[in-house]
Phi, psi and omega in degrees: 000120183272158175232127183252145182240147173224152181286313175093018182296333182296343183285345182269002181222166179064210179295328181295329180299322180296316177300313185288330180284327172297321179295320175298321176297316180299313177294327177291317180294318185297316181281335170304307180306314177301312183285327182290307190275323178293316178291324179299326178294321180300332183285342184231005184292330179050051175088359181277094184289333179293318176299319178296315181303313178296319179300318178289317182296312181293327179295319177294316176303309182296322180291315181297321178294326188273318184245359183305328181282345182270311187238355184096353177060047178296300186041031187192118181299339178288320174297315178298319176298316179297314173301324177291315178302329184267001179073023183272339179228157181280167179295318181294313182295321177301312175298318180290326174304304189292305191277314188276316184264303186296302185293318181297316180295324177290322178292316178301319185291317180289321178299314179300322180294319184289323182291332189263349176255136173300145187300337177291341183252008182282323172048045176084355177053030174075025181294139182276144181199159180283138174292152178305134179083353176275120182282160180310303183294334180286317179297323179296315178298318179297312179294331176304306187288332174294318177294323184298304183292330177293315180289322173306315179298312186300314181295322184293320182276343179257009180297128186287345174277354179236060188300334180294331184291344181293339181293328182260003188304311180300322178286326182292316179297311178306315182290331174297321173297318179296317179304311180300325180284317180302324184285313193228007184305332184293339194255320184234357191082359175048058182296301182064354187215105180303327180289320178302315180287330177298316187299311184291323180296316184295314182290321183270359182049047180233102190250021183297128184043034183295328183298333180296327184275356169260306181301310187297302183294327182290317175299318181295318179297320178294316176298320184289321180297314178294318178300314181299311185295323183275333192235314195256355184300132181297139180286143177282132182302143180294132173089353185205147175268162183302322181292324179294322178296320183290322179296313180301322183291324179286324176296322182289323175297316183295318176300320181291320176300314179302317180297317177299315181302314179300317179299314180293327181292316178300319181291321176295327177292000000 
C-alpha cells in the first residue's frame, strides 16, 4: 500500500487559502479551550486524577464535535504528525497547524488562565513533569504509548472504509484521552500532546524534560499511523467504494421517509 506526500504550497493561494486560514483559526481556538479548561482542572484537583482525566477528555470531545468539520480537529502535533506520515495532510498544512495554530493556541489558553486566576490558586497551571524516580527513558516510553493509542483511535474512527464509525469519533477520541490520563497521569502528567505541554512550559518558564513531551507522543503517533495504514485499515468492499455505500444508505433512508410522508397523507385524506 503506497503513501503519497505533497508539499501543499497551493493551499496558500486561491480558494484553498480561505479554507486553510479557517482551519488554523479552528485549531487555535480548539487547543485554547483544551489548555484553558484542562489545565484549570489541574489547579484545583488536589490529587483527584479522575477529575483531571475527565476535564481533558471532555475538552477534546467538545472541541472535535465543534471544529472537526473545519480543520479535522487535530489540536495535537502528534495527531498532525501521524496524518502527515500517512500522507493525509500536506507538509505546509502540518507545519502551519503545529507552529501557527496549536502552539500559539496552547500558549494563549494557558496565559489566559494565568491572568484570570489569583496566583495562590495557580498551582503550576498544570505543567507536565516526571514524577520523582521516573527516569527520562521511562517517561519517553509512557508518552510514546499515549501518542500511540490516541492516533490509533483517530485512524480507526476516521477510516473512510468505515463511515459509520465517524458518528462516534468525537466521543471515542475524547474517551481515549481520558483513558490515557486515568492510566499514567501520575507518572508523566499524561501530556499526550506536545503543544499542550509547550503552552504550560512557556507560560511557567519550566522546561524540565520538555523534549520528552515532543519526542514521545510524536513518535508514538507516527508508529500508530503507519501500523494502521499498513495492517489494520478496513478493506474496501468489493464492487463498491465506501462513499457509494454511504450514498446508497442515504438514498434508502430518504426513500423510506418519503414513503412515510405519503402514507400519512393518504391516511389524513
